[in-house]
C-alpha positions as CSV (number, residue, x, y, z in Angstrom):
1,M,-22.8,20.8,-26.8
2,L,-22.8,22.8,-23.8
3,S,-25.5,20.7,-22.0
4,T,-23.4,17.4,-23.0
5,V,-20.2,19.2,-21.3
6,S,-22.1,20.2,-18.3
7,S,-23.5,16.6,-17.8
8,E,-20.0,15.1,-17.9
9,K,-18.8,17.7,-15.6
10,N,-21.7,17.1,-13.1
11,R,-21.0,13.3,-13.4
12,A,-17.4,13.8,-12.4
13,I,-18.2,15.8,-9.6
14,E,-20.6,13.3,-8.4
15,Y,-17.9,10.7,-8.0
16,D,-15.0,12.1,-5.9
17,P,-12.5,9.4,-4.4
18,F,-10.4,11.7,-2.6
19,V,-13.1,12.4,0.1
20,R,-13.8,9.9,2.9
21,G,-16.7,7.3,2.2
22,R,-19.9,6.8,3.8
23,F,-19.0,4.1,6.1
24,P,-17.6,4.5,9.7
25,V,-14.5,2.2,9.9
26,G,-13.8,-0.6,12.3
27,V,-10.6,-2.6,13.0
28,R,-9.6,-5.6,14.7
29,T,-6.3,-7.7,15.1
30,I,-6.3,-11.5,14.7
31,E,-3.4,-14.1,15.0
32,A,-3.4,-16.5,12.3
33,L,-1.2,-19.7,12.6
34,D,0.3,-21.2,9.5
35,T,0.9,-24.7,10.4
36,T,2.8,-25.5,7.4
37,R,5.5,-23.1,8.2
38,D,4.8,-22.9,12.0
39,R,4.5,-19.1,12.0
40,L,2.0,-17.1,14.0
41,F,1.0,-13.9,12.0
42,P,-0.5,-11.0,13.6
43,C,-2.9,-9.6,11.1
44,E,-5.0,-6.5,10.9
45,I,-8.4,-6.1,9.3
46,W,-10.2,-2.9,8.4
47,Y,-13.8,-3.0,7.5
48,P,-17.0,-0.9,6.9
49,A,-18.4,-0.4,10.5
50,A,-22.3,-0.3,11.5
51,A,-23.6,3.0,11.3
52,R,-24.2,3.4,15.2
53,H,-20.3,3.9,14.9
54,A,-20.5,7.1,12.6
55,G,-18.3,9.7,13.7
56,Q,-16.4,7.9,16.3
57,D,-13.5,6.6,13.9
58,V,-12.7,10.4,13.1
59,A,-13.1,11.5,16.7
60,P,-9.5,11.4,18.7
61,E,-11.3,10.4,21.9
62,T,-12.9,7.2,20.3
63,Q,-10.7,6.2,17.5
64,D,-8.1,3.5,17.9
65,S,-4.6,4.0,18.9
66,F,-1.7,1.4,18.7
67,T,2.0,1.0,19.4
68,V,4.7,0.9,16.8
69,P,7.6,-1.0,18.0
70,A,10.9,0.4,18.1
71,A,13.4,-0.3,15.3
72,P,16.8,1.2,16.0
73,P,18.3,3.3,14.6
74,W,15.2,4.1,12.3
75,R,12.7,4.7,15.3
76,P,14.6,4.6,18.4
77,R,11.6,4.0,20.8
78,D,8.2,2.9,20.6
79,A,5.8,5.2,19.1
80,T,2.0,5.7,19.7
81,R,-0.2,6.6,17.0
82,N,-3.8,7.0,16.2
83,Q,-5.7,5.7,13.2
84,T,-9.4,6.7,11.7
85,A,-11.1,3.6,12.8
86,V,-12.9,2.2,15.9
87,R,-11.2,-1.0,17.6
88,D,-13.3,-4.0,17.3
89,A,-16.5,-2.1,16.2
90,A,-19.6,-3.6,15.0
91,A,-19.4,-4.5,11.3
92,E,-22.0,-3.3,8.8
93,P,-24.0,-6.3,7.6
94,G,-23.1,-7.6,4.3
95,A,-20.0,-8.9,2.2
96,F,-17.5,-6.4,0.9
97,P,-14.7,-6.7,-1.8
98,L,-11.3,-7.6,-0.3
99,I,-8.0,-5.8,-0.8
100,I,-4.7,-7.3,0.7
101,F,-1.8,-4.7,1.6
102,S,1.7,-6.0,1.6
103,H,4.2,-3.4,3.7
104,H,7.6,-2.5,2.6
105,S,10.8,-4.3,3.8
106,G,11.4,-3.6,7.4
107,G,7.8,-2.2,7.8
108,H,4.7,-3.4,9.4
109,R,1.0,-4.3,8.8
110,R,0.0,-0.7,10.0
111,A,2.4,1.2,7.9
112,A,-0.3,3.0,5.9
113,T,-3.3,3.1,7.8
114,F,-4.2,6.4,5.9
115,L,-5.0,4.3,2.9
116,H,-6.5,1.2,4.9
117,T,-8.9,3.3,6.5
118,H,-9.7,5.4,3.5
119,L,-10.8,2.2,1.4
120,S,-12.7,0.7,4.2
121,S,-14.8,3.9,4.3
122,H,-15.9,3.2,0.9
123,G,-16.9,-0.3,1.3
124,Y,-13.8,-2.6,1.3
125,V,-12.4,-5.0,3.8
126,V,-8.6,-4.5,3.8
127,A,-6.3,-6.7,5.6
128,A,-2.5,-6.7,6.2
129,L,-0.1,-9.1,8.2
130,D,3.5,-8.6,9.3
131,H,5.5,-10.3,6.8
132,S,7.7,-13.5,7.7
133,E,11.0,-11.5,7.7
134,I,9.3,-9.7,10.6
135,I,8.1,-12.4,12.7
136,A,10.3,-15.5,11.9
137,K,13.5,-15.8,14.1
138,E,15.3,-17.4,11.4
139,L,14.8,-14.7,9.1
140,A,15.9,-11.9,11.5
141,Y,19.0,-9.8,11.2
142,R,22.2,-11.4,12.8
143,A,25.1,-9.2,14.0
144,G,28.4,-10.3,12.3
145,E,26.8,-12.4,9.4
146,T,28.8,-12.8,6.2
147,P,27.6,-11.1,2.9
148,E,26.8,-15.0,1.9
149,Q,24.5,-15.3,4.8
150,L,22.8,-12.0,4.3
151,N,22.1,-12.7,0.8
152,A,20.7,-16.2,1.6
153,R,18.5,-14.5,4.3
154,A,17.2,-11.8,1.6
155,E,16.5,-14.5,-0.8
156,A,14.3,-16.2,1.8
157,W,12.6,-13.0,2.4
158,V,11.4,-13.0,-1.2
159,S,10.5,-16.7,-1.5
160,N,8.1,-16.1,1.8
161,R,6.4,-12.9,0.3
162,V,3.8,-14.4,-1.9
163,P,3.0,-17.4,0.3
164,D,2.3,-14.9,3.0
165,V,-0.2,-13.1,0.8
166,R,-1.8,-16.5,-0.2
167,F,-2.1,-17.7,3.5
168,L,-3.7,-14.5,4.6
169,L,-6.1,-14.7,1.5
170,D,-7.1,-18.3,2.4
171,R,-7.7,-17.4,6.0
172,L,-9.9,-14.5,5.3
173,L,-11.8,-16.4,2.7
174,T,-12.5,-19.1,5.3
175,D,-13.3,-16.7,8.2
176,A,-17.2,-16.4,8.5
177,G,-16.6,-13.1,10.6
178,A,-14.5,-11.4,7.9
179,H,-17.6,-10.1,5.8
180,V,-15.5,-10.8,2.6
181,D,-17.0,-11.2,-0.9
182,P,-14.9,-13.9,-2.3
183,D,-15.0,-13.0,-6.1
184,P,-13.4,-9.4,-6.4
185,I,-10.1,-9.3,-4.9
186,G,-7.2,-6.8,-5.2
187,I,-4.0,-6.3,-3.8
188,A,-1.9,-3.1,-3.1
189,G,1.7,-2.8,-1.6
190,H,4.6,-0.4,-1.3
191,S,8.3,-0.9,-2.1
192,F,9.0,-4.5,-1.3
193,G,5.3,-4.9,-0.9
194,G,4.9,-3.4,-4.4
195,W,7.0,-6.1,-5.6
196,T,4.8,-8.5,-3.7
197,A,1.7,-7.1,-5.5
198,L,3.2,-7.4,-8.7
199,A,4.4,-11.1,-8.1
200,A,1.3,-12.3,-6.5
201,P,-0.9,-12.7,-9.6
202,E,1.5,-15.0,-11.3
203,V,0.3,-17.8,-8.9
204,E,-2.8,-16.4,-7.2
205,S,-5.8,-16.4,-10.0
206,R,-8.1,-14.7,-7.4
207,I,-6.3,-11.5,-7.7
208,R,-8.2,-9.1,-10.0
209,A,-6.7,-5.8,-9.7
210,V,-3.1,-4.6,-8.5
211,V,-1.8,-1.1,-7.3
212,A,2.1,-1.0,-6.8
213,L,3.2,2.1,-4.8
214,A,6.9,2.5,-5.8
215,P,7.5,-1.0,-6.2
216,A,10.8,-2.9,-6.2
217,G,11.7,-5.5,-8.9
218,S,13.7,-3.6,-11.6
219,S,16.2,-5.4,-13.4
220,D,19.1,-3.2,-12.1
221,P,18.4,-2.3,-8.5
222,K,20.5,0.4,-6.5
223,P,23.3,-1.0,-4.0
224,G,21.6,-2.1,-0.9
225,V,18.0,-2.6,-2.6
226,I,16.7,-6.1,-2.4
227,R,17.1,-8.1,-5.6
228,A,13.8,-9.6,-6.2
229,K,12.9,-10.5,-10.2
230,L,9.5,-10.2,-11.7
231,T,8.4,-12.6,-14.6
232,F,5.1,-11.2,-15.1
233,R,3.8,-14.6,-16.4
234,W,0.2,-13.5,-15.3
235,G,-1.7,-15.3,-18.3
236,R,-4.7,-12.8,-18.0
237,D,-5.5,-9.1,-17.8
238,V,-5.0,-7.8,-14.2
239,P,-5.8,-4.1,-14.4
240,T,-2.8,-2.5,-12.6
241,L,-2.0,1.3,-11.3
242,F,1.4,2.4,-10.6
243,L,1.8,5.4,-8.2
244,V,5.2,6.5,-8.1
245,A,7.7,9.3,-6.7
246,E,9.6,11.8,-8.9
247,N,12.5,12.1,-6.5
248,D,12.6,8.4,-5.3
249,V,16.1,7.7,-4.2
250,P,16.3,4.1,-3.6
251,L,13.8,2.8,-6.3
252,P,14.1,5.8,-9.1
253,L,12.0,6.5,-12.0
254,A,14.1,4.4,-14.4
255,G,13.2,1.3,-12.7
256,M,9.4,2.4,-12.6
257,Y,9.3,2.8,-16.4
258,E,11.0,-0.6,-16.8
259,L,8.4,-2.2,-14.7
260,F,5.6,-0.3,-16.3
261,E,6.7,-1.3,-19.9
262,R,6.8,-5.0,-18.9
263,T,3.4,-5.2,-17.2
264,P,1.2,-7.5,-19.4
265,A,-2.1,-5.7,-18.6
266,T,-4.3,-2.6,-18.7
267,K,-2.3,-0.2,-16.9
268,Q,-1.8,3.4,-15.9
269,M,1.4,5.1,-14.1
270,M,1.0,8.5,-12.2
271,I,4.1,10.2,-10.8
272,L,3.8,12.3,-7.6
273,R,6.1,15.3,-8.1
274,R,8.7,16.5,-5.4
275,A,8.3,13.0,-3.6
276,D,10.6,10.4,-2.2
277,H,10.4,6.7,-1.5
278,L,8.6,7.2,2.0
279,H,5.8,9.5,0.9
280,F,3.5,6.2,0.6
281,L,3.4,5.8,4.5
282,D,1.9,7.4,7.5
283,Q,3.5,10.2,9.2
284,V,5.3,11.0,5.8
285,E,7.5,13.9,7.4
286,E,8.6,11.8,10.4
287,E,9.4,8.5,8.5
288,H,11.3,10.7,5.7
289,E,13.6,12.3,8.2
290,N,14.1,9.2,10.4
291,G,14.7,7.3,7.4
292,R,17.3,9.8,6.0
293,K,19.1,9.9,9.3
294,M,19.3,6.4,9.5
295,L,20.7,5.8,6.1
296,L,23.5,8.4,6.9
297,E,24.4,6.4,9.9
298,R,25.0,3.3,7.8
299,K,28.2,3.2,5.7
300,E,26.9,1.0,3.0
301,L,23.7,2.8,2.7
302,A,25.0,6.4,3.3
303,W,24.7,7.5,-0.5
304,M,20.9,7.1,0.0
305,G,20.8,9.3,2.9
306,E,23.0,11.8,0.8
307,E,20.9,12.0,-2.1
308,M,17.6,12.2,-0.4
309,R,16.4,15.8,-0.2
310,P,15.2,17.2,3.3
311,I,11.4,16.9,3.6
312,A,11.1,20.8,3.6
313,E,12.0,20.7,-0.2
314,L,9.4,17.9,-1.0
315,C,5.7,17.8,-1.1
316,S,3.8,17.5,2.2
317,G,2.4,14.1,3.5
318,E,-1.2,15.5,3.3
319,Q,-0.6,16.0,-0.5
320,A,1.0,12.5,-0.9
321,H,-2.0,10.7,1.3
322,L,-4.7,12.5,-0.9
323,F,-2.7,11.2,-4.3
324,V,-2.5,7.7,-3.1
325,R,-5.6,7.1,-1.3
326,G,-7.9,8.9,-4.0
327,L,-6.0,7.1,-7.0
328,T,-6.0,3.8,-5.3
329,L,-9.8,3.7,-4.3
330,C,-10.6,5.0,-8.1
331,H,-8.7,1.9,-9.5
332,M,-10.3,-0.5,-7.1
333,D,-13.9,0.8,-7.8
334,A,-13.2,0.5,-11.5
335,A,-11.6,-2.8,-11.5
336,L,-13.3,-4.6,-8.6
337,K,-16.7,-2.9,-8.5
338,Q,-17.0,-2.3,-12.2
339,R,-18.0,1.3,-11.4
340,E,-18.5,3.2,-14.9
341,E,-17.9,6.6,-12.9
342,A,-14.7,5.5,-11.5
343,R,-13.5,4.5,-15.2
344,R,-14.5,7.9,-16.4
345,F,-12.6,9.5,-13.6
346,L,-9.2,7.5,-14.5
347,A,-9.7,8.6,-18.3
348,S,-10.1,12.3,-17.4
349,D,-7.5,14.7,-17.2
350,L,-6.0,13.5,-13.8
351,E,-3.1,16.1,-13.9
352,A,-5.9,18.9,-13.7
353,E,-8.0,16.8,-11.3
354,L,-5.0,16.7,-8.7
355,A,-3.8,20.2,-9.5
356,V,-7.2,21.8,-8.1
357,R,-6.6,19.8,-4.9
358,G,-3.3,21.3,-4.6
359,V,-1.4,18.0,-5.7
360,D,1.3,18.2,-8.5
361,V,1.4,14.9,-10.6
362,Q,2.5,13.8,-14.0
363,V,0.8,11.1,-16.0
364,H,3.1,8.7,-17.8
365,K,2.2,8.1,-21.2
């Protein structure tokens, strides 16, 4: 009996989805023209890089830096950030499973590079674009618009989300330089992007796995939250992982429980304790406090800012990133790569696994 327990423990140790993978990571930017809608999408692609780039992705002097554009009042000025990837690095030979990432409302394609680069270091191609509401002038905010005009614009945001994903998927599967395996495809998304990830399998049969990070789409959204419905007419089992936040103010746990119960698939939900809605992004501490300040300054959304706890009372960005990147990778490994050790890990005592890494979580049962 002791030898069996020891053997199981050793197998769990051998598979550790929380540590960085063996591949250095490359990143490149492309522009993809959707002729049907006449939109030029900036797209980011992260991929396993050739061995000669080993170490360059984690060294500050050689890793990529990029500019996040100002978005007053949330982000009053442009911000320069680094990511653990090498710009335009030579790719590792071969084809790798593809994961599409969908950003939150008002976000951008590089909103969660901590996750994208982690997945690529483990042998995935990850791709994200700036969604239509970010690049299309007709969908942009207009000062003085009526509530009816605002609602019409929000409906257009919703109706363009899944077509954006399908366009990106088609583009990558026809790009000979993308190094993509066309069969096992996953999707992940945060907030409105989580809604997108849950909506896409209904019309996109190529998607085989979903990770929804604090997704929108509940039947009774809070004031100021985009009203986007989900029908879940998938017609097949698409293994789905929900990663959600205990103290999420705009998208609280009640909505997460509802979406989880309605999901017609093999599914799991993990709750990150002492976390709010922006714990799924890069620069958690900065994003949370900027977001709280911005909400307090907007009369119609001030209630959100008032309910949000200061970041000092919540878990750290480092803890949140470990939670998101490790469990997302494990789910994709189990569903897309059919790795038995990943399946065993997901079936293990995840609360204990995270606790020994300093992260407090709850498994929703």
